N, C-alpha and C positions, 0 to 999 in steps of 0.2 A: 230638820238640815236648818242653821239659823239664814237668813237672808243678807244679804250675799247688796257690800257694800258696796256705795256711790261714787265712789276714791276713783274709774273707771272712763270714771263715765260723763260727756262732756256737759255743761251749762244748760241750763234752758234755754238760753241768750246763744246758743252755738259754741261758748267761746272755752278753754280747756280749760282744766279745774288743774290748779298748782298742790302737788302730790306732798303730804308733812309730814305723811304716818304711814312705817308699812302695814303689810297685813299681816292678820292680827291670827293664833293661832283657833281663837274661839271662829271666826268668818271663818269656817273651815267648812266646804263642800262635802264630796264624797260623791264616787261613781250612784245613780240609777243602777240594781237590783234587773230590774222585772221581771219580775217572778214567774219561772213558769209550770202546770201541771206536769207532773214525775213523783213515786217515787220521794219523801219525803226529804231534802237537803238544809240545813240551816248551820251556818255558822253562827259565835257570837263576835263583832268588835265592841273593843273595846270604850268606851266613849269615854269626852268631858266628866273629868269628879269621878273617875272611877265606878262609871253608872257603865250598864249593860246595853247593846242595842246587837238587836237577833233577825241577822240577814237570811230572809225567804228564799234560798237558789231557789229548788225544785215543790213543792206542795198538790198535793193530792187528794187531802179531806179538810173537812173546818166545820163547827159549831155549827148550827144554822137554824137560829130562831124561824117558830110559827107560829106569830104576834100571836095570832085572833084568836086560836088555841091553845094558848102560853103550854105552845110543845117547842122541846128546843133538842135539839138530834143531833149528834155525828157524825157525820156522809160525806159519801165520796163526791168529788167536783168533776164535772164529763166533756166537758166545754166552754169552753168564753164565747160568749153570741156575738155581747155590745161592749163599748171602749166609747161614753163622747171624749175622750180626748183622741181619741188615731182608731181606724179601721183597722192597723200594721200591728199592736195590741191584740185584734180578734185571729187575726189571722195566723199573729205566732203566739197564740192562743197564750197570752200575758196578767198573769193575777196585779192589776193593783184594786187600791177604794175605788168604789162604786164599781167595779168590774158585775155588768150580767154572765151570768154563767148559768151551764143546766146543772139540775145537783139530781139523787140517785133520792127517789120517793118514799123506797121499798121501807126506811125503819117511820116511818110517815103515815104510810099505809097499814104495819101491822100498831102503832101502839092504836090508831084510829079503830084497829077492825078493835085489840081490847076495849076499848073507850066506852066505845060503840056500836061495838057489836057486827056491825057496813062493812062488806069490801070493795072499798074505790075508787076499784076495778071495775067490775061489773056495777053499781049504781052507773042508770041513766044507760041500761043493755036490757029496757024490756023484754023488748024485739025481737030487737035477738036471744034474751034472755030461748022465750017458751020455747021456738025453733029446735036450744038447744036442750031444752028442756029430759027431754031422755039417754044425749052425751050423756048431760051433767049427774042423771040418777046412777046410772053407770058408772063415773067420774066415782062420784058421793061412796058409792059400794069397794071401791079400793085404798079410799082415803076418808077414816074415821071418822070425821065427830068431834068437835073439842065434848065431850055434855057440859053441860050446864047445868045448874041449880033453878025451880022455881022464879026463883029469891030473883037470883043475879039477871037470868031473865026477862022479867019486866023490869032488873032498874036499867038497859041497857037498853028501852023499847021506852022507858020516860026518859032518858037521856039525847036519847036521836026527837023525838017525839021535839021535847026541847032543841034542838039543833040545826042554826042556820046554814050554811055552806058558803061563799060568794062561788055560784057556776065555773067561775075563767077559772078558777083554783082546783076546783074537783076536774074537770076538761083533764085536763092536765094531767091527772093520775088516768086516764087513760093507757098514757103514751109511758108513766114512766120513770120521769124530768121535770122536776118546777124548777122555775126561772125562781131565780135568787139577789139577791143584789150581794156584797163583799162589802164589810161596818168595815172592819181591821185593818191593815196596812202592814200587810207579810216583808213585805219590806225592811221597816223596823218594827215590829215586832214579828218577824219568824207564826201566825200563826194568821189563818184562811178563813175568818169565820162570818156568820152576814143572817140576815133574814129571807122567810120566802115571800116573794114579789105579792099584795095583791093590793085590793081595789085601783082608784085613782091608778096609785102606780104602774102596775102591770097590764093598767089598759094601755099608757101610758107612751113602754120600752115595746108594748106589741107594736102597738101603730107603728113605732120607729126600723122595728124587724121586718114590718111584712115592704114598710117603705125601701128596705134593703136591697130585700131579695126584687122589687120589681126589678133596679137600677141595672 
């Protein structure tokens, strides 16, 4: 929405302004949407110039990009965990731009498995893996593994050798949930798209969440 005009405000000196102009249609604002998590509900709003805005009233999924891996998937939004504007938005699970949300990691797990031949849920659990060897052998009989040609196996190994994953992101895959930030404006575009948090940004928000837990 356009910025509100300052006609109704006092002057910097504290004096009243003389209002010599009525309110204009193009200065109009609309009520905030406060989009929630839920089955998709979007309403179209006709705007100035015949343009359309799409009010996302409820949204439960969006396209989230995993930047370092150049991988974008449509995933479910599971929860709102942080919002720099107000803790109220976290309590009411309101989706706004730059809300920090938890998203379902499953589509990324499947993609990683296909590209690198590595199951990120089992990775980093080598100690536990040895203990579960007997059980896993039993599971392997029940669940036949997808057959790969020798060429494909070597290709995946070569990819995996060059691959370096952020430990903080890898750790999140164990729980099946990733922290992500919303980059679109759900109340304007009717979409809830964003990106997976990584690197310094992830560290920053993790600290914020830790602080919130202690408080």
